N, C-alpha and C positions, 0 to 999 in steps of 0.2 A: 359716428357719433360726437357728440362736442366733449372734447378735452377737458379732465376735471383735475385740479389739481392736486396733489398728494395730501393736502391739509383737507381736501372736500370742498373746495371753493371754486366755484364758477369762474371762467377766466374773467379778468378785470377788463372793465370797458377801456376804449382807446383804439386807436389805428393799430391794423398789423404792422409791426415793424417800428412804430412811432413812439418815444418814449411817454410815460406816463405823468400826470401830475402827481405831486405827494411822495415822492421818492426819499426813503427810509435816510437818516442821516448816516455820517460814516460808523458812529458807534453802534446804532442799529443794525446798519450792513455786516459789521463783523459779527455781531451776535447770531445774526440769522444765518452767517458763512458757516459760524462754528456748531451753529444748532443743526446745520443740515449736515456736515462732515462727521459730526459727534455720532449721527447714527449709523453710520457705516465702521465704528470701531468696535473692534471685538476685543476684550482681555483674556488674559491667560487663562482665569479661571474660567470664563465662559467656554474658552477652546477645549479646555481639559473635561467640562462637563459634555461639550457635544462628543468628544471622544468617547467618555466612558458611557453615556445614553447609546452610542452608535455600536457600541462593543457588545453591551448586553442584548440589544436588540438581534444583534448577528447570533450570539449564542442561543439566545431564545428561538430564534428562526431555524437553525440546523439543529436543535432536540426536537421540533415538531410539535412544541406548544403552541397552540392556537388560540389561546385566551389568557390573556388579552391579546386583540391581534398584532406581530410585531411589526415594528415601524420598516423593517427592509426584508425583501422576499429571501434571499439567499438560495437561489436557483444553481441545483446542479447541472454544469454543461455536458457532463458524460466524457469529456476532454481528461483522460487520466494520464496522460504523458505529454512531456515538453521534448522539444527537438533534443538529438544530442548530434547532430550532424550529418548524419549517413544518407539523410531522405534525398532521394533523386528521382526526377520524372517530370513529365509535363502535366498540367493543372490547370483548370478551367474555375475561374472564379465569378460569383455575380454578387454584387455588392448594392443594399439595398438600404437605404435610412442613413447611413453613415455620412453621408454629406448634404443634408436636405432633400430639396425638391430635384434630386438627379439619380440617375443610376448608374454602375459602372461595371463593364465588363473586362476580365483581364485573363491573359494567357501567361501563366507563370512557369517558367523552367527551374527545376531545382536540381543544382549540380554537386551538392553534399559541402564539407567544406573545404575540400582538398579542390574543388574542380573552380572552374572561372566562373565570374559571375555573368550572370545575365541579365538584364533590364527586362521587365514584363511589358508585354504589349497591352494597351488598353483602350478602351474608349469609354466616353462618357456620353449619356444620353440624358436629355433634359424631360424630366416626367411635367404631363401638362397638369392644369390645376384641377381639369374635370378627372382626370385619372386619379390623383391623390385622395378626390373626395367622392369619385363614383363607387361603383359596385368592385368588389374584390376580384371577381374574374377578369375583369376588365385591366386590373391592375397586372396581375400574374400574366395575362396573353400580350400585355406592353412588353414585360419583360422576356418573355419566352422568344417575342419577335425580333427584341433587341440583339439576345443571343445568336439567334439565327445570322442577322446582318453582320453581326462582329465575326461568325465563324465564316461566313461565306468569302470573307478577302482573306483567308488563310487556308494553306494547303492540308488539311486535315483528312481530306476523305471520309472514308465511312468508318474510321477507327472508333472504337468506343472511347467515351472521355469520362474522366472523373470531376465533379465539379463539387467545390464548397461553397455554401450560401451563405454570405453575411449579411443576417435580417437584424440589424440595429433596433430592435423594439423589445419592450419586456415580455418575455416568453416563460413558458413552463415547458422545460424539456424532459420527456421520459426515456430520450435515447440520442444517442450521438447525430441521429437523422429524424429525430422525431420532435417536433416543438409548436408548441400551442401557444398562440397569441392572445396576449392577456389583456391590453391596452394599447390603442395608438398613442404615439407622441409625436412630436417634431413636425406638428403639421398637417398629418396623415390622418384620414379619416373614413377609409374605403369601408363600406358595408359587408355583412356577410363574414368578416374573417376572424374578427375576436371569437376565440373559443374554438377555432378550426386549428388544424395541423398545418403550417404552412410550409412544410417540405411537399406533403400530398397535393397541396394547390399549385406549387410551382411543377411538379413532376405531371400532373393533370396538363397542364399548359404547355407543359415542352412536347407531350404526346399531342395534344391538338396541334402544336405547330408541326409536329411530324417530319422534321426536316433532319436531326441528328439525333445518335445515340448519347445521351447522355446520363450519365448515373449522378443524382445528387447524393454525395456520401456523407456530409456533415454540414449542419447548419451551425452558426458559429455569429456571436453578435461583434460586435467592433473591438469590444473590449478584450474579449479571448483571442482575437485576432492581432490587437494588439501586443499582447504578451507573448505570443507564439511568434510573432514576425520580429521579433528582438532579436539584434546583431550576436550571432552565436560566438564570435570571436570575444566576446567579453565575458562568457560564461553564462549558464544557464538563469532566464528570467523567470520568478515563478510569482510575479505580480503585474497585473495590466492597468495601467490607468488613463483614464481617457477623458479631455476636457474638450469638447468640440461644441456641435451645436447643443448636445445635451452632456450628462457627464455621469461615470461610472465605472466602476472597478470589479476586478476578478483576481483571485489568488487560488493558489494549491492546497487545498485543505485535505486534513487526513480524512479518509471514506468513512472509518469507524465513527466518527462525529457527527455525521450527517446521516440524520435518524430517518430519512424518506429512502434512503438507497438501501439500508438493511445488510451493509456489507463491514467487514471487519480489517479487511487489508487494502495496501494501496493508497493513493491518492485521486482527489479529482478536483477540477477547477470548478469554483463556485463563483457566479456572478452574484456582485451584492445586492446589484440593483439600488444602489443609495440615493438615487436621485429623487426616490419616493419617501425617504427617510423624513419623517414629518413630526416629532417629538415635541411637543407644546412648549414643556419645562427647559427643555434643552434649546429648542430654536426659537420660540418665543422672543426671548430679550433681544435677539439680535435681528430681528425680522423687523422693517422699517415701516412706515407707512408708504413708500414708494414700491417695498415688496408687495404691499397689500393691493396697491392700485395695479400693479402688473398684473398680479394673479388675477383680478376680477377682470381683466380685459383679455385674458388668454383664453387658448380654445378648450382649456381644461380648468376650469376655474374652481378654487377648492384647494384644500391643504395637501393634498395628494402627492405635490412633486413640489413643496415649497423648497428642499434644498437643490433641486436641480436648477431652479428659478433664480437661487443666489449666487450659481457658480457658471450654469451652462453659457456659451457663446451665443446660443441665440436670444439670451435674456440681458447681457450686460449693457448691451447698447442702449437696450430701453431704458434699465435703470438709470442709465447715466443721461437720457434724454429726460425723463420725468424730473429727475432733480433738478438738470439745469433748466427747465421749463419753470419749476416752482421758484426757482431762485429769482428769474427774469420776470416772473409774474408778480413777485413782491419786490422789483426793483433793484435788488441788488446786483443783477448781471445785465449788461449789454444796454445800462440806461434805463431798463423796464422795456426795452423791445423784443419782441418775438420775430419766428418766421415760420413760413409752411413748415420746413424741415423740422424746426424744435416742438411746432405743436401737432405733427402728424405721427400717430403711433407705427412704430417698427423702421421710422426714416434712418435711427443711427444704427450701425452696424459694428460687429465687432472689432471688423478692420480699422473703423472710424476711431471708438476708442482708444485704440493701441499708437494711431496717427496723431490724436489730439493730444496725449500724454505725453509723447514725445518733446523734450523741450526744446531741440533744434527745429524750427520751422511751424511750431505748434500754434503761433498767431496766422498765420497763411493758411493752416488747416482749417483752423476754426472758422475763417472767413469762408474757405472754399466749399466747406462741408455743412455749414448752419446758414449760410446765405447773409451774414452779419458783418458789421465792420466793429470789430472787438478793439477795446482798448490793451494795453500790455497786461493791466490787474485783471481784466477780462478772461484773456488766454491764460493767465496763471492760475487764476481760479477756475476754469475747465479743466486744466491739467489737475488740479487738486481732486475735484471731483472723481475726476476718470481714475486717477490713481486710487481713491478710497474706495471706488465700487471694486476695483480688478483686485485690490490688495484683499478688501474682505474675501472676496471669492477665492484666492490662493489660501489663506488662512483657513479657511473654512473645510475646503478641500484637504489640506495638510492634517487637520484633525481628524478627518475621517480615515487618512490613509494612516494614521499612526494608531489607530482603531486595530486596523487589520494587521501592521507589524507587531502591535502588542501582543495580537493573539497567536500570530507565527512564534515570537520568541518564548511563548508560553508553553504552546502545546509541544514545541520541540524542544523546549528543556534547555535552551542554550541560555546561558548568562550575557553573551554579546552575540546577536542575530547578524549576520552578514548575508545581506541578500540584495538582488537587483529588481529594480522597477522598470520596467518599460513604459514611457509615456507616449502618448499620442493624440493628435486632435489639434484644431486650428488653434486654439487659446494658447496651448504651446508653440505652434508654429508662428503665431503672429504679435504675442504678446513678450517680448524680450524678459521682462521683469517677472513674470509669473512663476516660472520654476525656479528662479533665486527665494522668491518669498516663500515659496513651497516648500523648498530644501530646509530653510532657515526654521520655520515652524517646525516642520519634522523632527528636526534636531532638538528642538526645544521641547516639544511633547514626548518622543520615544527616544532619549539619549541612549539606552540600552540597544540600540539596532544601528549597525553600520549600513549605511543605504546609498545604493549607487543607483542615479538615474539615467536610463538608456534609452535614447529616442528609437521608436520603432522605426525599421527599415521603412514598412508599410503594412499598416494592420488590417487593413480591411483587405488588401490584395496578397503580400507574399504571406501575411499571417494567416489568412484563411487558407492559403494553397499550402501552407505548412501544416496545419492541422488536418489537411485531407492528406498529406503526405503521410503524417506520423502514424494516421488512421492506416493507411496503406501498409506502412511498415509494420506497425504492430499485427495486423490481418496476416501477413507473410511470416514473421517471426512467430505466431500462434500456431500457424499449420507446422512449421518446422520442429517446433516444442512438442506437440502434440504426436507427430508422427514420430519423434524419438522416444517419446514416454509411453508410446501406446502398447510395446511388449511388456511393460511394466504393470500395466492394468489388466489384472486377470480376470478370466470369466469364470461363469459358475462351472460351466462344462470343464475350462482346465483344471480346476481347484478338486472338482469330482475325479477326474483322472488322475490327479496328484495322489490324491486319496486310495483309488483303487490299487495304484502302483506301489505306495508305501506296504498296504495290506500284504500284498504279494510276496512283497521283499521280505517283509515280517515272518509270513509261514515258511519261506523259505530259509531264512537265516534259523528260524528254533528248528527245523527238521535236520540242519547241518547241512543245506545243499548250498553251493554258493550265490551270495548274496551280498548287495552293498551295505547291506545291515547284519551287523554280527551276531545282535540277539544276546549277548553274554550273560550267563547265570551269574547272580552276584552273591549267591547263597545266603542272601537276606531272606528269611522264609516266612516272616511275621511283619506286622508295624506293632509300634506300641502300644501296650493296652493301659498305660497309667500307673501300673503297679512297680514300675521299674525304679529303682533306688542304688545309691552308691555315687563314690566318686570316681570320674574318668579322665582321662587326659587324651585331648584329640589333638591330631596335626593335620593343618589344612593348608596344601599346596596346591595353587593355579592362580592361573592370571599373573600378576605381576606383584604378589604379594605372598607370605608364608606366616600363617598363624600359629600360635600354641593357646590352646586353651584348657582350661580344667574346669570340668563341667559337673556339678553337685545337682544330684536328682534326690529329692525330698519330698515329702506329702506335703510342704508348703508349694512346690513348684521347682522351677529350674533356677540355679545361681551359676552364672558363668563369669570366670576371671580368665585374660587373655591377654596375648601380647603379639604388636604386628612385626614382621621383619619385612623390608624391601628385597627383592631379589635382584641383586645386580644381573646385567645382560650377560657379563662371563662366567656367571653361574649357572645361569638358564641354558646358555648354550656350550657350557663346557664339559668336563666327564660328569659321570652319573652315579657317584658313589652315594647313594641315598638309600593278589595277584601277579602275573606277569604281563608288565607292558607291552602292549602291540604294536604303537607307535604315538609319537608326540604330537601335539597339536597346542594350539594358542599362543606359537611363536618360540614354544620350547624345543630344543634340539639337543639336550645335552646326551652324550655320545656313552656308550657302554651300557645302556639301560633298554634298548627296544630288546624283547624278546626275555628279557630277565626278570625274576620274582622279587618284587619291588619291596615286598613285605621281609624278606630276607634281606635285601640290601640296606634297609632301615635298622633290623636287629643287628646286622655288624657294625654299622655307622654309630649306633648306641654302645657297642661293646666298645669301638676304637675311643670313643669320647669318654667311656669312664675310665680307660686305662690312662689317658692323657690327663685326667684331673690331678690336682695336687694333692701330695699325700696328707693324710689327717682328715679328708674330708669323705662324708658318709655316703656311700653308691646307692642310687635309688634304685629300686628294684622295678622296671618296666616289663611288662606281659603285653607283647603286641596281638591284641586279640581279632583284630578284624582291618581290613582295608576297604573302605569306602571313597567314591566317586561323589564330585559334589552332588550330581541328579541325584542319587540313592540319599543322599544325605539330606536333601530339600525334602523329598517326598516324608523321609523320616520326621525330620524336625517338624512338619506340618501334621504327620500323622498323630503326634503325640497331644496334638490339640483337638483331632478331629478325627474320628475313627474312620470317615468314606474315604480318607485321602491314600488312593493307591496309584498314584498316577504323580512322578516328579518331573519337572520342566525347569532347564535353566537356558535363559536368553540373554547372555552377558558377551563376554569377550570372546566365548565359544557359545554351541547351543548343544543341546542332547535331551535326550528323554529316559525316563525307566518308568517301569508298570508291574504290577502284582500278576502275573501270568500262572495259570493252571500247570502244575508241574507235569503232569501228563503230556502236554505238548512240547515239553524241554527234550529234546531226543540225547540232550549231551549230559544229562543227568536223571539217574536211576529213579523210579518211583512213580506211583500212580496218582496218588493223593496229595492234597495239600498245595501251597504256593511257591513259586520263586518270583523273586523280584528280578526283571529281566533289565539291563544296562543295554539300551538300544544301540548307542553309539549312531545315534542318526543324523550326525553331522557328514558322515562318508556317504549317506544315501544319495545315491544318483552317480558315484563314481564309477558305475558299469555302463554311462551312457544314458541312463534311461531319464535324466531330465535335460536332453539337449532342446526339447519342445519348448522349455521355458527360459532356456540359457542364452543370453544376448551377448553381443558384440563386446558391452562393458564387462559381463562377467567374464568373458574369457580373456581380456586382458588384466583384469584383476588377478584372475588364477594364474597365468603365465608370469606374472610378476611374483608371485607369493614363494614362498619357501619350500612348498609341497605341491608343485601343479599337478592337475588332475587328481587330487584329492581333498576329501573333505568339501564337495562341489555344493551340499545342501548347507552347510555351514557358511560357505562365501556368499551365500545368497540372504543369509538371514542373520549375522551374528555383528555383534558391533565391532568387530577387528576388522571388519570388510566394507561396511555399509558406508562410510565416509570415503572410501577409495572408488567405490563404485560410484558415488556424486562426483568426485574428482575428475574421473574421466567423462562422465556425461558433461561436465560443464567446459571441458576441455574440447569437446565435440562440439558443442553449442557456441562455442566462442569462433572455432575456425569457420562455421558456417556463419557468421557475422550476426548470430541471435544474441550474445552476450559482450559485454564489456566492448561495444561497438567494433567487435573483429579483432579486437588487439590482442595479441597473445601476451597474458599475464604470466612474468617468470615463476611467481611462487605457487601458481598451479602446476607448475611443471614437478613439484618437489612433492616425491611418495609420501602419504599419511600427513600431507599439510592439515586435510580436511579431517578432523577426529568425528568421531560419531556422535560424541557428547554435543557438536554443533547443531547437528539434525535434533537433537532432543530441543536444544535452546531456539533455534530458530523456528521451530514447529510451536513450540508453547501459544496458546491462546491470550496469553497474558501480556506478550511481546508486541508492542506498536511495531510499525514498519520501520521505524527511526532506530528503533534497538536491534530490528533485526540486521539495517545497513551497518550499523555499529560494530556487531559481531564479525560481520563478513570485511568492514574496512581494517578492523584489528589485525586479520590475515593477509592484509596488504593488496584486497581487491576493491580497484577504485571502480564502484559500481554504482549507477545511477536505481531510482525507486523502481523501474521496471525490472531492472536486472536482478534486484532482492528480491521482488514478486515471483520473477521465474526462477529464482534458486530455490525459493520456499517450494516453488511446483514439484522441482526435481526431487527435493528433501523428502516430500509428502509420497510422491510416486514410488521410492526406492524403500522408504520405511513401510508403506502400505503392502507392497508386494512382501515385503520381509515378515510381516505379520500374518499375512493370508497364509502363506506358506507353512508357518508356524502353526496357525491354527488346522490347516488340514492335515497335518501331521498329529496333533491332539485329536481330531477326530477319528482319524484311523486307528489310533490307539482305544479311546473309550469304545468305539465300535466294537471291538477286537474284544475289549473284557464283557462287553453286554453280549454278543453272541456265544463268547466261552461259557456263559452261565445260563442260556438260554431265556433270558429276561426281555420283556416286550417294552420294558422302560428301567434304565440304570441311573440309579443316583450315585455318583461319584465326584469326589474332589480332587483338584490338580494341585500339587504344591507348588509353588513359582519362585525362583532366585534370579538373579542378573540384573546389572544396571540400567540395561537395554529395556526389559519389561518393567522394571520400577521407575525409570526415569524419564523414558519417553511420554510425553503427554497422551498419545492416543494410541502406542502399540498394545497394551493391554486390550484396550477395548475392541480394536480392530481383530484382535486373538479370538476374543470371547465370541464376537459375530459370528465371525468363520464358524466355530465350532459348533454353534447354535445351528447354523444354516446345514452344514454337511452332516451334522448327528443331530437330528430332530428327536430320535427316541431315546437319547440321552439327556439327564438333567446334570449339568456340569457346573461346579463351584471352583471357582478358581483363590487360591489363600495364597497370600504372600510370606515367604520365610523369611522368618526376622534374622534367622543365623542357621542356614540350612546345611552349609558345609562341615561348620563346626558343631553345632549344638547335633546335627544329624548323624554326624560321626559317633559321637559319643552315644548317641540313644541307640545305635545299631549295635555297638559294644555292648549297652545295657540290656538290648533284646536278646543279644546272642548269649550273655551270662544267664539271662532268666530261662531262656529255653535248655542251655545246658544244666541248670540247675535242676529243671522239672525234667530231663531225661535221667540224671544221676536218680532223683527220687523215684 
């Protein structure tokens, strides 16, 4: 077609290469030059508007809002992890679309950080024009033949090969190995491919070729490959930037922000696809007449790829040609002479721009490339035009990159974001000033970000191989993680068996037969009925604190005054001058208490205290009416509010349960009518070995390291004192298998009790982002990646889920016992609950309730959280005892 100047003027008359008459005056020439160069100037305000516009489009696309259509696609690539240096193995890479009209096949050997570097073997194949523009099957058959030809020269035999497919065109990915082509770019226009899964097309072609066993593991564009191919020695890269034939960027986004994924944990690499950015308001002011002419003459005219046509290496040379042709036709350049090169679209390439812009030897290069004899002033003007075009490209690229960096800085809530950006593409390689201009502009637009620009080793080759290797590593680690946690994922059959075992142990304990459940009568025969009145003193000993409470029961409700005292370790484990204590739990081991009447010990201690009081003080008369454990107190506390509350449950530092049993079933207490609250002491359930089927290697390690090995086995699988230790031992095991922390032994994990159970509650909170989970773990001294954080989360979930299910199975056994005792088809009952694990863990209570509902479908169970079970409950036991005693006297 006839060349058209950017002003819409036909080529002026005159012989090709000959100067034209009526050349402009020097002043007119200067104005025309400035007019041309000024079009490529971009102000800081315009750059900031582009930055803000792109950021807004990114956020709109991530949120899934389709109207108005976002200006960028923000496509998830399903790459959820960056390399951490342990990746090893041989990988095959097929690269299509990264370098124009060619296809590259590579054999990449990864040796890990410590291994020696090996150069990948590669072979490049030129794609014929008729293949680039022909049927899609023809293109993929060509690719399969290239793979076979490449492998024929290698001693690979019949082994299975893992392949990473670098496909550098806009695609919609629905999985790591599933990608649908949206549209062709970069001169490709094969029919029957748009809207199709390109991975499946390649697999079909490989199968038709039938020579080698090749598994296409991942499909990756060159931008993701660039990010993944960054040299690990400089630290992890979480942004990839390519300026090659086209341009694009990718970065690691928080998965919870990507609406299409429906995930709330982890990260995912997002391909911004910013080449299609085409906001009229932001880009219109910097779009020149040369850009418009280039767009009209391109394979895909229209506004859909404005941004790429202003930055990509495929177009920079053409922009320069159009500008130089316009100046020559106006008589400003080359004395008005032109040449076939200057008038032929596509004749000036990216490398020509870099050569002509170079001050040294520029005149000679202009003559050699354009076929004209430039004056010194002509060569200088050519250099200025080249510099103007490439500078604008770098600045626009920087504005877009600044949008990504600003988003990362915002979502990670860091005052100063430190991040590495992997760069790749021939514009960086062939244009020496491009990176410098990019860096300078990024510093201007994103001063809150400390950015390191790292050249990618080989994005399309090594990077794609690394994606494949990371996928293989994650799959192997996933298998090991699932194998480790499998014993913690209890089946319904296992829970039903546990429920049955507990029922059997309950029956034996009530009958006085040997059982791991003591089933101790508490001599609490009734729950509150609301008529209790008076002042009662309660002493609460348990866990790490000692509380003294004054509880006033009146018609208007309950009033409590209390004071808390911390129990020093030397007291908790010293002498016991303080029913009959059977054994200490929860970390207590005070001497001279087990086997003693603790009420008597308390009365004697009160006497000693009164003897030591100073003279003149009035002694307080205290009558110890009842001794109550925290479980019974919790039931009584909730029973004051709800008359159906006949079960008490504690899940805190330790765990226990109590319930109202028919007196006739309690062999150790005479009487056939009425009820008796039974303290199950279920923490010891399984001490006879009956829990062996559920106990894991990690439970055994925790038990052996405890102060009471072989005892309280049920409690050690449920309560807050031990769950953190179970998690710690699992983390140690996974680290030794190379699954966590790159296989490096972490010193802090060797410390007993370093992993507190409260961390499980914090880590499993739905409100926490992954970065907050990482912060919790990093505060413990764990140098972890996002992958590590996700796996630690899964470990915590497995351990706490099992604990909740075991607890639920126990409650189901209790409520079913009550229902059967009373011969009811349907039992309505409430469970009073206390304990930090139950109350503070984000999912524990729900899991307990779900398990009870599944295992005891004939019981309608409501769970009530006690507000002050052990203190208020103890006072209520006393009040009920006084009420019953008064009734007996009457």
